[in-house]
DRENTORKOL-3810 file (N, C-alpha, C; in nm, 4 decimals):
REM DRENTORKOL-3810
@n.u->10.9128; n.v->12.5321; n.w->11.2673; ca.u->10.9068; ca.v->12.4034; ca.w->11.1750; c.u->10.9493; c.v->12.2992; c.w->11.1627
@n.u->10.9407; n.v->12.1828; n.w->11.1083; ca.u->11.0683; ca.v->12.1047; ca.w->11.0619; c.u->10.9983; c.v->12.0560; c.w->10.8689
@n.u->11.1080; n.v->12.1156; n.w->10.8001; ca.u->11.1176; ca.v->12.0574; ca.w->10.7073; c.u->11.2037; c.v->11.9426; c.w->10.6455
@n.u->11.0948; n.v->11.7592; n.w->10.5841; ca.u->11.1165; ca.v->11.6733; ca.w->10.5790; c.u->11.1853; c.v->11.6570; c.w->10.3808
@n.u->11.2666; n.v->11.6922; n.w->10.3829; ca.u->11.2332; ca.v->11.6541; ca.w->10.1645; c.u->11.3306; c.v->11.5400; c.w->10.1309
@n.u->11.2247; n.v->11.4687; n.w->10.0446; ca.u->11.2632; ca.v->11.3537; ca.w->9.9934; c.u->11.2538; c.v->11.3871; c.w->9.8297
@n.u->11.3482; n.v->11.3158; n.w->9.7027; ca.u->11.3930; ca.v->11.3278; ca.w->9.6244; c.u->11.2714; c.v->11.1881; c.w->9.5092
@n.u->11.2100; n.v->11.1225; n.w->9.4836; ca.u->11.1151; ca.v->11.0798; ca.w->9.4026; c.u->11.1604; c.v->11.0282; c.w->9.3208
@n.u->11.1414; n.v->10.9640; n.w->9.2120; ca.u->11.1198; ca.v->10.8792; ca.w->9.0785; c.u->11.2071; c.v->10.9368; c.w->9.0355
@n.u->11.2006; n.v->10.8388; n.w->8.9257; ca.u->11.3162; ca.v->10.9068; ca.w->8.8045; c.u->11.3509; c.v->11.0118; c.w->8.7370
@n.u->11.3023; n.v->11.0919; n.w->8.7445; ca.u->11.2786; ca.v->11.2361; ca.w->8.7158; c.u->11.3725; c.v->11.3611; c.w->8.8728
@n.u->11.3613; n.v->11.3041; n.w->8.9372; ca.u->11.4265; ca.v->11.3171; ca.w->9.0465; c.u->11.3039; c.v->11.4768; c.w->9.1096
@n.u->11.1954; n.v->11.4132; n.w->9.1407; ca.u->11.1204; ca.v->11.5595; ca.w->9.1628; c.u->11.1132; c.v->11.5575; c.w->9.3929
@n.u->11.1526; n.v->11.6260; n.w->9.3872; ca.u->11.1544; ca.v->11.6596; ca.w->9.5590; c.u->10.9570; c.v->11.7104; c.w->9.6104
@n.u->10.9691; n.v->11.5916; n.w->9.7010; ca.u->10.8842; ca.v->11.5969; ca.w->9.8016; c.u->10.8680; c.v->11.6329; c.w->9.9651
@n.u->10.7677; n.v->11.7415; n.w->9.9622; ca.u->10.8567; ca.v->11.7917; ca.w->10.1038; c.u->10.6857; c.v->11.7666; c.w->10.2372
@n.u->10.7302; n.v->11.6945; n.w->10.3443; ca.u->10.6246; ca.v->11.7321; ca.w->10.4328; c.u->10.6940; c.v->11.8038; c.w->10.5320
@n.u->10.6012; n.v->11.9406; n.w->10.5564; ca.u->10.6403; ca.v->11.9747; ca.w->10.5990; c.u->10.5296; c.v->11.9849; c.w->10.7651
@n.u->10.5725; n.v->11.9931; n.w->10.9329; ca.u->10.5092; ca.v->12.0011; ca.w->11.0460; c.u->10.5747; c.v->12.0689; c.w->11.1936
@n.u->10.4765; n.v->12.0611; n.w->11.2525; ca.u->10.5066; ca.v->12.1207; ca.w->11.3717; c.u->10.5210; c.v->12.0601; c.w->11.5239
@n.u->10.5843; n.v->12.0667; n.w->11.6512; ca.u->10.5079; ca.v->11.9914; ca.w->11.7565; c.u->10.3460; c.v->11.9644; c.w->11.7792
@n.u->10.3189; n.v->12.0210; n.w->11.7099; ca.u->10.1233; ca.v->11.9780; ca.w->11.6698; c.u->10.1145; c.v->11.8454; c.w->11.6095
@n.u->10.2218; n.v->11.8026; n.w->11.5436; ca.u->10.2211; ca.v->11.7112; ca.w->11.5011; c.u->10.1088; c.v->11.6807; c.w->11.3612
@n.u->10.0694; n.v->11.7586; n.w->11.3329; ca.u->10.0161; ca.v->11.8159; ca.w->11.2315; c.u->10.1299; c.v->11.8282; c.w->11.0731
@n.u->10.0429; n.v->11.7855; n.w->10.9584; ca.u->10.1771; ca.v->11.7983; ca.w->10.8692; c.u->10.0593; c.v->11.8318; c.w->10.7742
@n.u->10.1712; n.v->11.8318; n.w->10.6535; ca.u->10.0898; ca.v->11.9299; ca.w->10.5106; c.u->10.2135; c.v->11.7785; c.w->10.4272
@n.u->10.1647; n.v->11.7350; n.w->10.3042; ca.u->10.2996; ca.v->11.6647; ca.w->10.2392; c.u->10.2287; c.v->11.7336; c.w->10.1165
@n.u->10.3806; n.v->11.7652; n.w->10.0148; ca.u->10.3982; ca.v->11.8072; ca.w->9.9045; c.u->10.4478; c.v->11.8359; c.w->9.8096
@n.u->10.3771; n.v->11.8224; n.w->9.7088; ca.u->10.4295; ca.v->11.6572; ca.w->9.5952; c.u->10.4527; c.v->11.5357; c.w->9.6054
@n.u->10.3524; n.v->11.5283; n.w->9.6691; ca.u->10.3720; ca.v->11.3488; ca.w->9.7038; c.u->10.4407; c.v->11.2267; c.w->9.5470
@n.u->10.5074; n.v->11.2694; n.w->9.4928; ca.u->10.5730; ca.v->11.2121; ca.w->9.3651; c.u->10.6326; c.v->11.0727; c.w->9.3714
@n.u->10.6489; n.v->11.0347; n.w->9.4605; ca.u->10.6893; ca.v->10.8920; ca.w->9.5083; c.u->10.6219; c.v->10.7559; c.w->9.3871
@n.u->10.7115; n.v->10.7052; n.w->9.3356; ca.u->10.6633; ca.v->10.6748; ca.w->9.2193; c.u->10.7135; c.v->10.5393; c.w->9.2665
@n.u->10.8103; n.v->10.4456; n.w->9.3151; ca.u->10.8752; ca.v->10.3188; ca.w->9.2993; c.u->10.7997; c.v->10.2902; c.w->9.4527
@n.u->10.8155; n.v->10.1367; n.w->9.4786; ca.u->10.7093; ca.v->10.0849; ca.w->9.6361; c.u->10.7543; c.v->10.1560; c.w->9.7091
@n.u->10.9124; n.v->10.1333; n.w->9.7307; ca.u->11.0113; ca.v->10.1465; ca.w->9.8463; c.u->10.9876; c.v->10.3436; c.w->9.8420
@n.u->11.0104; n.v->10.3961; n.w->9.7483; ca.u->10.9710; ca.v->10.5431; ca.w->9.7509; c.u->10.8666; c.v->10.6090; c.w->9.8986
@n.u->10.7452; n.v->10.4929; n.w->9.8210; ca.u->10.6034; ca.v->10.5160; ca.w->9.9045; c.u->10.6405; c.v->10.4917; c.w->10.0161
@n.u->10.6486; n.v->10.3240; n.w->10.0353; ca.u->10.7247; ca.v->10.3291; ca.w->10.1771; c.u->10.7871; c.v->10.4046; c.w->10.2621
@n.u->10.8990; n.v->10.4000; n.w->10.1630; ca.u->10.9904; ca.v->10.5531; ca.w->10.3098; c.u->10.8826; c.v->10.6846; c.w->10.3561
@n.u->10.7927; n.v->10.7056; n.w->10.2370; ca.u->10.7014; ca.v->10.8705; ca.w->10.2444; c.u->10.6311; c.v->10.8098; c.w->10.3832
@n.u->10.5177; n.v->10.6940; n.w->10.3618; ca.u->10.4616; ca.v->10.6644; ca.w->10.4993; c.u->10.5886; c.v->10.5885; c.w->10.6271
@n.u->10.6563; n.v->10.5246; n.w->10.5826; ca.u->10.7174; ca.v->10.4935; ca.w->10.7276; c.u->10.7665; c.v->10.6775; c.w->10.7772
@n.u->10.7941; n.v->10.7579; n.w->10.7379; ca.u->10.9043; ca.v->10.8953; ca.w->10.7824; c.u->10.7078; c.v->10.9383; c.w->10.8845
@n.u->10.5907; n.v->10.9418; n.w->10.7802; ca.u->10.4728; ca.v->10.9983; ca.w->10.8196; c.u->10.4811; c.v->10.9283; c.w->10.9511
@n.u->10.4368; n.v->10.7756; n.w->10.9870; ca.u->10.4341; ca.v->10.7215; ca.w->11.0670; c.u->10.5094; c.v->10.7102; c.w->11.1999
@n.u->10.6718; n.v->10.7604; n.w->11.1879; ca.u->10.7602; ca.v->10.6981; ca.w->11.2564; c.u->10.7977; c.v->10.8319; c.w->11.3270
@n.u->10.7433; n.v->10.9075; n.w->11.2814; ca.u->10.7112; ca.v->11.1137; ca.w->11.3259; c.u->10.5433; c.v->11.1003; c.w->11.3736
@n.u->10.5021; n.v->10.9607; n.w->11.4144; ca.u->10.3412; ca.v->11.0254; ca.w->11.4533; c.u->10.2998; c.v->11.1415; c.w->11.4311
@n.u->10.3093; n.v->11.1546; n.w->11.2290; ca.u->10.2372; ca.v->11.2967; ca.w->11.1985; c.u->10.1204; c.v->11.2286; c.w->11.2102
@n.u->9.9951; n.v->11.3319; n.w->11.1112; ca.u->9.8313; ca.v->11.3498; ca.w->11.0997; c.u->9.8584; c.v->11.4254; c.w->11.0043
@n.u->9.8363; n.v->11.3637; n.w->10.8467; ca.u->9.8568; ca.v->11.4639; ca.w->10.7754; c.u->9.6816; c.v->11.5357; c.w->10.7229
@n.u->9.7195; n.v->11.6240; n.w->10.7483; ca.u->9.5597; ca.v->11.7428; ca.w->10.7198; c.u->9.5870; c.v->11.8126; c.w->10.5619
@n.u->9.6888; n.v->11.8013; n.w->10.4895; ca.u->9.6909; ca.v->11.8390; ca.w->10.3904; c.u->9.7556; c.v->11.7562; c.w->10.2632
@n.u->9.7287; n.v->11.7969; n.w->10.1853; ca.u->9.8249; ca.v->11.7540; ca.w->10.0553; c.u->9.7799; c.v->11.8106; c.w->9.9467
@n.u->9.9170; n.v->11.9197; n.w->9.8750; ca.u->9.9328; ca.v->11.9955; ca.w->9.8258; c.u->10.0192; c.v->11.9830; c.w->9.7079
@n.u->9.9982; n.v->12.0469; n.w->9.5714; ca.u->10.1078; ca.v->12.0009; ca.w->9.5011; c.u->10.1000; c.v->12.1877; c.w->9.4292
@n.u->10.2432; n.v->12.1666; n.w->9.4114; ca.u->10.2637; ca.v->12.3196; ca.w->9.3629; c.u->10.2144; c.v->12.3365; c.w->9.1880
@n.u->10.2282; n.v->12.1954; n.w->9.1303; ca.u->10.1565; ca.v->12.2098; ca.w->9.0179; c.u->10.1542; c.v->12.0801; c.w->8.9601
@n.u->10.0520; n.v->12.0836; n.w->8.8693; ca.u->9.9641; ca.v->11.9080; ca.w->8.8031; c.u->10.0963; c.v->11.8117; c.w->8.7387
@n.u->10.2192; n.v->11.8700; n.w->8.6879; ca.u->10.3009; ca.v->11.7666; ca.w->8.6153; c.u->10.2556; c.v->11.6418; c.w->8.6551
@n.u->10.3079; n.v->11.5438; n.w->8.5561; ca.u->10.2337; ca.v->11.3842; ca.w->8.5837; c.u->10.3812; c.v->11.3445; c.w->8.7024
@n.u->10.4851; n.v->11.3977; n.w->8.6259; ca.u->10.5654; ca.v->11.3703; ca.w->8.7614; c.u->10.5799; c.v->11.3772; c.w->8.9504
@n.u->10.4624; n.v->11.4901; n.w->8.9467; ca.u->10.4133; ca.v->11.5214; ca.w->9.0743; c.u->10.3027; c.v->11.4623; c.w->9.1319
@n.u->10.2108; n.v->11.3654; n.w->9.0867; ca.u->10.1534; ca.v->11.3035; ca.w->9.1273; c.u->10.1297; c.v->11.1923; c.w->9.1423
@n.u->10.2341; n.v->11.1310; n.w->9.1539; ca.u->10.3026; ca.v->10.9651; ca.w->9.0950; c.u->10.2075; c.v->10.9177; c.w->9.2751
@n.u->10.2192; n.v->11.0139; n.w->9.3457; ca.u->10.1713; ca.v->10.9228; ca.w->9.5004; c.u->10.0767; c.v->11.0330; c.w->9.5384
@n.u->10.0281; n.v->11.0868; n.w->9.4993; ca.u->9.9166; ca.v->11.1141; ca.w->9.5319; c.u->9.8093; c.v->11.0549; c.w->9.5619
@n.u->9.7560; n.v->10.9323; n.w->9.4831; ca.u->9.6143; ca.v->10.8070; ca.w->9.5168; c.u->9.6693; c.v->10.8018; c.w->9.6609
@n.u->9.8037; n.v->10.7904; n.w->9.6888; ca.u->9.7771; ca.v->10.6479; ca.w->9.7470; c.u->9.8053; c.v->10.7126; c.w->9.9068
@n.u->9.8192; n.v->10.8389; n.w->9.9008; ca.u->9.8474; ca.v->10.9522; ca.w->10.0120; c.u->9.6888; c.v->10.9795; c.w->10.0606
@n.u->9.5990; n.v->11.0652; n.w->9.9536; ca.u->9.5150; ca.v->11.0842; ca.w->9.9600; c.u->9.4028; c.v->10.9872; c.w->9.9774
@n.u->9.4213; n.v->10.8471; n.w->9.9514; ca.u->9.3204; ca.v->10.7517; ca.w->10.0190; c.u->9.3867; c.v->10.6888; c.w->10.1557
@n.u->9.4811; n.v->10.6770; n.w->10.1845; ca.u->9.5572; ca.v->10.6350; ca.w->10.3228; c.u->9.5317; c.v->10.7245; c.w->10.3868
@n.u->9.5538; n.v->10.8718; n.w->10.4021; ca.u->9.4875; ca.v->10.9619; ca.w->10.5333; c.u->9.3711; c.v->10.9759; c.w->10.5020
@n.u->9.2813; n.v->10.9582; n.w->10.3510; ca.u->9.1564; ca.v->11.0646; ca.w->10.3342; c.u->9.1511; c.v->11.2294; c.w->10.3277
@n.u->9.2208; n.v->11.2663; n.w->10.3226; ca.u->9.2477; ca.v->11.4222; ca.w->10.2580; c.u->9.2511; c.v->11.4086; c.w->10.1022
@n.u->9.2074; n.v->11.5102; n.w->10.0524; ca.u->9.1945; ca.v->11.5587; ca.w->9.9299; c.u->9.3076; c.v->11.6464; c.w->9.9019
@n.u->9.3251; n.v->11.5984; n.w->9.7709; ca.u->9.3997; ca.v->11.6594; ca.w->9.6959; c.u->9.4468; c.v->11.8459; c.w->9.6486
@n.u->9.5227; n.v->11.9059; n.w->9.6609; ca.u->9.4439; ca.v->12.0476; ca.w->9.6572; c.u->9.5814; c.v->12.1031; c.w->9.5881
@n.u->9.5025; n.v->12.2226; n.w->9.5131; ca.u->9.5751; ca.v->12.2542; ca.w->9.3614; c.u->9.5399; c.v->12.3633; c.w->9.3389
@n.u->9.6246; n.v->12.5113; n.w->9.3271; ca.u->9.5584; ca.v->12.6307; ca.w->9.2333; c.u->9.4709; c.v->12.5911; c.w->9.0812
@n.u->9.3372; n.v->12.6154; n.w->9.1150; ca.u->9.2791; ca.v->12.5977; ca.w->9.0449; c.u->9.3379; c.v->12.5690; c.w->8.8756
@n.u->9.4057; n.v->12.6758; n.w->8.8610; ca.u->9.4498; ca.v->12.7473; ca.w->8.6773; c.u->9.5769; c.v->12.6169; c.w->8.6600
@n.u->9.5536; n.v->12.5138; n.w->8.7442; ca.u->9.6458; ca.v->12.4062; ca.w->8.7124; c.u->9.5769; c.v->12.2637; c.w->8.6256
@n.u->9.4542; n.v->12.2652; n.w->8.6964; ca.u->9.3526; ca.v->12.2004; ca.w->8.6161; c.u->9.3755; c.v->12.1423; c.w->8.5229
@n.u->9.3805; n.v->12.2248; n.w->8.4562; ca.u->9.4222; ca.v->12.1499; ca.w->8.2824; c.u->9.4960; c.v->12.0645; c.w->8.2410
@n.u->9.5637; n.v->12.0685; n.w->8.3348; ca.u->9.7123; ca.v->12.0183; ca.w->8.3095; c.u->9.6843; c.v->11.8753; c.w->8.3870
@n.u->9.5767; n.v->11.7734; n.w->8.4183; ca.u->9.5416; ca.v->11.6628; ca.w->8.4525; c.u->9.4427; c.v->11.6279; c.w->8.3254
@n.u->9.4016; n.v->11.7150; n.w->8.2325; ca.u->9.2951; ca.v->11.6639; ca.w->8.1438; c.u->9.4390; c.v->11.6731; c.w->8.0485
@n.u->9.5757; n.v->11.6980; n.w->8.0286; ca.u->9.6923; ca.v->11.6820; ca.w->7.9247; c.u->9.7783; c.v->11.6137; c.w->7.9322
@n.u->9.7363; n.v->11.4827; n.w->8.0679; ca.u->9.8515; ca.v->11.3918; ca.w->8.1456; c.u->9.9160; c.v->11.2936; c.w->8.0028
@n.u->9.8118; n.v->11.3097; n.w->7.9496; ca.u->9.8370; ca.v->11.2106; ca.w->7.7618; c.u->9.9670; c.v->11.2945; c.w->7.7210
@n.u->9.9642; n.v->11.4181; n.w->7.7024; ca.u->10.0591; ca.v->11.4922; ca.w->7.6406; c.u->10.1620; c.v->11.4708; c.w->7.6924
@n.u->10.1840; n.v->11.5561; n.w->7.8704; ca.u->10.2742; ca.v->11.5734; ca.w->7.9404; c.u->10.3863; c.v->11.3948; c.w->7.9025
@n.u->10.3055; n.v->11.3082; n.w->7.8598; ca.u->10.3686; ca.v->11.1593; ca.w->7.8866; c.u->10.4448; c.v->11.1317; c.w->7.7325
@n.u->10.3913; n.v->11.2173; n.w->7.6289; ca.u->10.4548; ca.v->11.1759; ca.w->7.5080; c.u->10.6254; c.v->11.2346; c.w->7.4627
END
């Protein structure tokens, strides 16, 4: 198992890509915010010839969600998270205060 770690966005959130010899991967906490961070994440996936099978979040605080839409749409994978965290999506305006 190979684990690649990135530190993204102004709050320093870790994003992980886990993959093995099958080239299938999981993206955990796609927190890339800036355009260059999004490029860096995409380039790693493409350069490693990976197939994104899952997009997971450890929790749904706003700073862990910045790159979720980009990864979800680009690789046609839904966001997977614990259902107990779904209320956090509705509370994003509160999180940003």
